[in-house]
N, C-alpha and C positions, 0 to 999 in steps of 0.2 A: 407544578399543573394541578396535585392536591388543597394547596391553600388556594391559587384561584378559582376553584372549581368553590371550596366556601366559603372565598367572597363574595360570589356573585349570586350561591343562593342563603343568605344573610341578605344583604343589598337588598332583594327580596322581601326577604322577608320582616325586614319595617316596615319595604314602600305597603304592606300589604293590609300589616297595622296602621298607620296613616292616614290609610285609605279608607277602611273601619272604622274609625271612630274608638272609640271610646262609649259605651251604656251602662248605666245603672239598672237598677229598682230594689224600691221599696215599698213592703205591704199592713198591711195592714188587720182587721177582721176580726167585728165585737156581734158574740151574739147576745141576743133578751129570752128567758121565756119566760109566761103565765099564764095561771093556768086555778080552773074553782070549778065549780061546779056544772061540768054537759060543757064544754069550751079546754080549749087549744091554742095559743099564740107563740107563736117564735120569730123572732126579724132575727137578718144577720144582714151582721153590712161586711161586707167588702170594699175596701180601696186603694187603689196600690197608681203609685205615682212612679214614674222613670223620666229619667232621661237620658240622653244623644247628642250628644258633640254634636250632627248633622240635623235631628230633632225638636235637640229645645227638647220641652218639660212637657212632657203631657201628660195626664191623669182621669182617671177610670176608678167608677167607684158604681156598684152594681146594693140594694137594694133588699131581699126576701124577705117576706111577710112572711105566713104556711096558718091560715086555721085552719081548725079542728071546730067542728059540734059533734058531739057526741051523747047523742039516741038515745031513749030510759033503756033500750032495752039492748045496745050496748056499738050498737050501726053505727058506728062513723062519717061524718062528708066531711068536705073540708076540700078546699085551695089556696094553688103555690101558688103570688102575685111576686114579681122581679122585674126592678124600675132599673136601668142600667143608665149613668152619664158619664161622656169624657169628653177635654174637648182636643179643641183641635193645639195637632203640635204648637207652642213659639220661640221666636229665633228666639238665642242665649241673650 
C-alpha cells in the first residue's frame, strides 16, 4: 500500500518536471569609469541570455550611462540614462 502511494507520487513528480521544462540563464556585466576635470562618466552594461525548452532563447541587454558635472564650488549635477533591448522568444 505504501509502495503504491509512493509510485503514484513519483509518477506525478516526473510528470510535473516534464511539463515545466528546463530553464537556464547566463549573464554578463561590464563597467567602465572615466573622470577628468569637472566631470565623471560611468557606463554599465548588463546582458542576460535565457534558454527555456518551451520559449526558446531570449536575450535582454541594458546599458546605463551616468554623467556628473562637478562645479568649481563642489556642486554636482547629472543624470542617469538606461536603455534596454530584448528580443522575442525564438523556437529552438
